C-alpha positions in Angstrom: -24.1 -17.1 5.5 -24.5 -13.7 4.0 -27.0 -12.7 1.3 -24.3 -10.4 -0.2 -24.1 -10.6 -4.0 -21.4 -8.4 -5.6 -23.8 -8.0 -8.6 -26.4 -6.3 -6.3 -25.1 -2.7 -6.6 -25.6 -0.3 -3.7 -25.4 3.3 -4.6 -26.8 5.8 -7.0 -26.4 5.3 -10.6 -26.8 9.0 -11.3 -23.1 9.8 -11.8 -21.7 6.4 -12.9 -23.0 3.9 -15.4 -24.0 0.5 -14.0 -20.7 -1.0 -15.4 -18.7 1.8 -13.8 -20.5 1.4 -10.5 -19.9 -2.3 -10.5 -16.2 -1.9 -11.3 -15.8 0.7 -8.6 -17.7 -1.1 -5.8 -16.1 -4.5 -6.4 -12.6 -2.9 -6.6 -13.3 -1.1 -3.3 -14.8 -4.1 -1.6 -11.9 -6.4 -2.6 -9.3 -3.9 -1.6 -10.8 -3.2 1.8 -11.4 -6.9 2.6 -7.9 -7.9 1.7 -6.5 -5.0 3.7 -8.6 -6.0 6.7 -7.4 -9.6 6.5 -3.8 -8.6 6.3 -4.0 -6.0 9.0 -5.8 -8.4 11.3 -3.0 -11.0 10.7 -0.1 -8.7 11.6 -2.0 -7.1 14.5 -3.1 -10.3 16.1 -0.1 -12.5 15.4 2.8 -10.1 15.3 1.7 -7.0 17.4 2.2 -4.5 14.6 0.0 -2.4 12.4 -0.2 -3.0 8.7 1.4 0.4 8.2 4.3 -0.8 10.4 4.6 -4.0 8.3 4.6 -2.0 5.0 7.3 0.3 6.2 9.5 -2.6 7.2 8.9 -4.3 3.8 9.8 -1.2 1.9 12.9 -0.6 3.9 14.0 -4.2 3.5 13.4 -4.1 -0.2 15.5 -0.9 -0.5 18.5 -2.6 1.2 17.6 -1.4 4.7 17.7 2.4 4.0 15.4 5.0 2.5 14.9 8.7 2.7 11.7 9.4 4.7 10.3 11.5 1.8 10.7 8.6 -0.6 9.3 6.2 1.9 6.2 8.4 2.4 5.7 8.4 -1.4 6.1 4.6 -1.6 3.7 3.8 1.2 1.3 6.5 0.1 1.3 8.3 3.4 1.4 11.8 4.5 4.6 13.0 6.2 2.7 13.3 9.5 1.3 9.8 9.4 4.6 8.3 8.4 6.3 10.2 11.3 3.8 8.6 13.7 4.6 5.1 12.3 8.3 5.8 12.3 8.1 7.0 16.0 6.4 3.8 16.9 8.9 1.6 15.0 11.8 3.6 16.5 10.5 3.1 20.1 10.4 -0.6 19.4 14.0 -0.5 18.2 13.0 -1.7 14.7 14.2 1.3 12.8 16.3 4.4 13.4 16.2 7.7 11.6 19.5 9.4 10.7 20.2 12.7 8.9 20.7 12.4 5.2 24.5 12.3 4.7 24.7 14.0 1.3 22.9 17.3 2.1 22.1 17.3 5.8 18.4 17.9 5.1 15.8 15.3 5.7 16.1 12.0 7.4 16.9 8.5 6.3 15.0 5.5 7.8 17.3 2.6 8.6 16.0 -0.9 9.2 17.6 -2.4 12.3 18.1 -6.1 13.1 15.1 -6.4 15.5 12.9 -4.9 12.8 14.3 -7.3 10.2 13.6 -10.1 12.6 10.0 -8.9 13.2 9.5 -8.7 9.4 10.9 -12.1 8.9 8.5 -13.6 11.5 5.4 -12.1 9.8 6.4 -12.3 6.1 5.8 -15.9 5.4 2.2 -16.0 6.7 1.6 -12.6 5.2 2.6 -13.9 1.7 0.5 -17.0 2.2 -2.6 -14.8 2.9 -1.9 -12.7 -0.2 -1.7 -15.9 -2.2 -4.8 -17.4 -0.6 -7.0 -14.3 -1.0 -5.6 -12.8 -4.2 -2.9 -14.4 -6.3 -4.1 -18.0 -6.2 -7.5 -16.8 -7.5 -5.9 -15.5 -10.7 -4.0 -17.2 -13.5 -0.4 -16.0 -14.1 -1.7 -14.0 -17.1 -4.4 -12.4 -14.9 -1.7 -11.6 -12.3 0.3 -9.8 -15.0 -2.7 -8.0 -16.2 -3.7 -6.9 -12.7 -0.1 -5.7 -12.0 -0.1 -3.7 -15.3 -3.5 -2.2 -14.7 -2.8 -1.2 -11.1 0.7 0.0 -11.9 -0.7 2.3 -14.6 -3.4 3.6 -12.3 -1.0 4.1 -9.5 1.4 6.0 -11.7 -1.4 8.3 -12.9 -2.7 9.0 -9.4 0.8 9.7 -8.1 1.2 12.5 -10.6 -2.0 14.1 -9.3 -0.9 13.4 -5.7 2.3 15.4 -6.3 0.3 18.2 -7.9 2.2 17.8 -11.2 0.6 18.6 -14.6 -1.1 15.5 -16.1 -1.0 15.3 -19.9 -3.5 12.4 -19.9 -6.2 14.4 -18.1 -5.4 17.6 -20.0 -5.7 15.7 -23.3 -9.0 14.1 -22.2 -10.4 17.5 -21.1 -9.4 19.0 -24.5 -6.8 21.4 -22.9 
């Protein structure tokens, strides 16, 4: 049994208030712990990385095809890291990459039947773990609130990730 108490904050309070530090550290802890649980599941039980699993899920959700650039944006990955993941999935026969038909530039990732089968084998248990460690701990209203909050934060950070102007931050800074 651990003596860990999420209310015992570790870190300096010089740059964040106690409330900000608590929000940040508990968010970080929960996210990392859930990621670790999910990654261990797919690695141990299905011989894939969590990145592999997420790529398969995104492709499946997009009808089995997606431009690599869009896929990289969705899985929040650099082009280089996604290329490594795609190489691994391609070697396993789970995806293929094809030139984009409309303009000949870029590549489209295509989910192949063995990849769809690998995803299907892992998805039920994966969803059960997400429910066990996250969703079942929240009421339906809290789930909606969490989705709204995280969606808003993700959208804001994606603007910065793409290097686009951010009106929200410009307004806050008085620009």
